[in-house]
C-alpha positions in Angstrom: 6.0 2.1 16.3 3.0 1.0 14.5 3.3 0.5 10.7 0.5 1.1 8.3 0.3 0.7 4.7 -2.9 1.3 2.0 -3.5 -1.1 -0.5 -5.7 -2.0 -3.3 -6.5 -1.7 -7.1 -5.9 1.1 -9.2 -7.5 4.5 -8.3 -9.2 3.5 -5.4 -7.4 7.1 -3.4 -4.7 5.1 -1.8 -1.7 8.3 -2.3 -4.6 10.2 -1.1 -6.0 8.7 2.4 -2.0 7.6 3.3 -1.3 11.2 2.7 -4.5 12.7 4.9 -3.4 9.7 8.0 0.2 11.1 7.7 -0.8 14.7 7.8 -3.8 14.1 10.8 -0.9 11.8 13.1 1.8 13.9 11.9 3.4 10.7 10.8 6.4 10.1 8.0 4.5 9.2 5.0 6.1 6.9 2.6 5.1 7.4 -1.3 4.8 4.5 -3.6 7.9 4.0 -5.9 6.6 2.5 -8.3 5.8 6.0 -9.5 9.0 7.2 -9.4 10.4 4.8 -10.4 7.9 4.2 -13.4 7.4 8.5 -14.3 9.4 8.4 -17.6 9.8 5.2 -18.7 8.5 3.8 -22.2 5.8 0.7 -21.5 6.2 -2.1 -21.2 7.5 -2.6 -18.1 9.3 -6.3 -17.0 9.6 -8.6 -14.4 13.0 -6.9 -13.4 11.7 -3.4 -13.0 8.8 -5.2 -10.9 11.9 -6.1 -8.7 13.5 -3.0 -9.0 9.8 -1.2 -7.7 10.0 -3.9 -4.7 13.5 -3.3 -3.6 13.3 0.8 -3.9 9.8 0.6 -1.6 11.8 -1.5 0.7 14.6 0.9 0.9 12.3 4.1 1.4 10.1 1.9 4.7 13.3 1.7 6.1 14.6 5.3 5.9 11.6 6.7 6.9 11.5 4.0 9.6 15.0 4.8 10.8 14.0 8.7 10.8 10.7 8.7 12.7 12.4 6.3 15.7 15.1 9.0 15.8 12.6 11.3 16.6 10.3 9.2 18.8 7.2 9.0 15.9 5.0 6.0 17.1 3.2 5.7 13.2 4.9 5.2 10.1 2.6 5.4 7.0 2.9 3.5 3.7 1.0 4.7 0.8 1.6 0.8 -0.3 2.9 -2.4 0.3 4.8 -5.2 -1.9 1.7 -7.1 -2.1 0.3 -5.2 -4.8 3.9 -5.4 -6.7 3.2 -9.0 -5.9 -0.4 -9.5 -7.3 0.7 -7.2 -10.6 3.5 -9.7 -11.4 1.5 -12.3 -11.1 -0.9 -10.6 -13.3 1.5 -9.2 -15.9 4.0 -12.1 -15.8 2.2 -15.2 -14.5 4.3 -15.6 -11.7 5.9 -13.3 -8.9 9.9 -13.3 -8.2 10.3 -16.0 -4.7 12.0 -13.5 -2.5 8.4 -10.9 -2.8 6.3 -13.8 -2.4 8.7 -14.4 0.6 8.5 -10.8 2.0 4.7 -10.7 1.5 4.1 -13.8 3.7 5.9 -12.2 6.3 4.5 -10.0 9.2 5.6 -6.5 8.2 2.4 -4.5 8.9 0.9 -4.1 12.1 -2.8 -2.9 9.6 -3.2 -3.0 6.1 -6.1 -0.7 4.7 -7.9 -2.1 1.9 -9.3 0.7 -0.4 -12.7 -0.5 -2.1 -13.3 0.2 -5.5 -16.6 2.1 -4.6 -15.1 5.6 -5.6 -14.6 6.5 -9.3 -11.6 5.9 -11.6 -9.4 8.9 -12.5 -6.9 8.1 -15.5 -3.7 8.6 -14.7 -0.5 7.4 -17.8 0.3 5.1 -15.0 -2.8 2.8 -14.8 -3.7 0.4 -16.5 -7.1 -1.5 -15.9 -10.2 0.2 -15.2 -12.0 -2.4 -15.9 -10.6 -4.6 -13.7 -10.7 -2.9 -10.1 -12.8 -5.8 -8.8 -10.9 -8.9 -10.0 -7.9 -7.0 -8.3 -9.5 -6.3 -5.0 -10.6 -9.5 -4.8 -6.9 -10.5 -5.4 -5.7 -8.6 -2.7 -8.7 -9.6 0.0 -8.0 -13.0 -0.8 -3.8 -12.0 -0.5 -5.3 -10.8 3.0 -6.6 -13.1 4.5 -4.3 -15.7 4.1 -1.5 -13.9 4.9 0.1 -12.2 8.2 -1.0 -8.5 8.7 -4.3 -7.7 10.1 -6.0 -5.9 7.5 -9.9 -3.5 7.6 -11.3 -2.8 4.7 -12.1 0.5 3.8 -15.4 1.8 1.7 -17.1 5.2 0.9 -16.6 8.3 -0.3 -13.0 10.3 1.0 -14.0 11.9 4.3 -16.0 8.3 5.3 -12.5 6.5 4.2 -10.7 9.2 6.4 -12.8 8.7 9.3 -13.3 5.1 9.1 -9.9 4.9 8.9 -8.2 7.0 11.6 -11.2 5.2 13.8 -8.9 2.4 13.6 -5.6 3.8 13.9 -6.6 5.4 16.8 -7.4 2.4 18.1 -3.9 0.9 17.2 -2.0 3.6 19.3 -4.5 3.3 22.2 -3.4 -0.5 22.5 -0.1 1.0 22.7 1.8 0.4 25.8 
């Protein structure tokens, strides 16, 4: 089974694009667990919250992968990955728990799509840093360059992003034995 994750700064269309890809390929979609966890909680969050989110994200991915494997699905689409938690922990708390950093350093996805900041910011109660999107984009890109998973950068308006992502996923699916 191919594993696809989307990553990048806030308000770059990860949820929308990941849902579109899951629908297009009939693949299981793993939503961003942080949204479920943080909705209704009062800020600020603590490092322990980020660890709970990381555990929840991994559990959601494992459950979706098990279900997809049982049905013979060729693809799993994840709205986000632990890299987001690593970067946020370092930004907000100055460090990342070692187990999260170690998990990020292990190969996990066949492809990670890094979404660019060329789409308008959309306010949301859970989003925090509209002025830092380029900064975070650069952080994600640097981490991906040093990391174990293949990645591609996705830019442009929504239709162009979807077409580019589909082309990349189609290539991966064709290369499967």
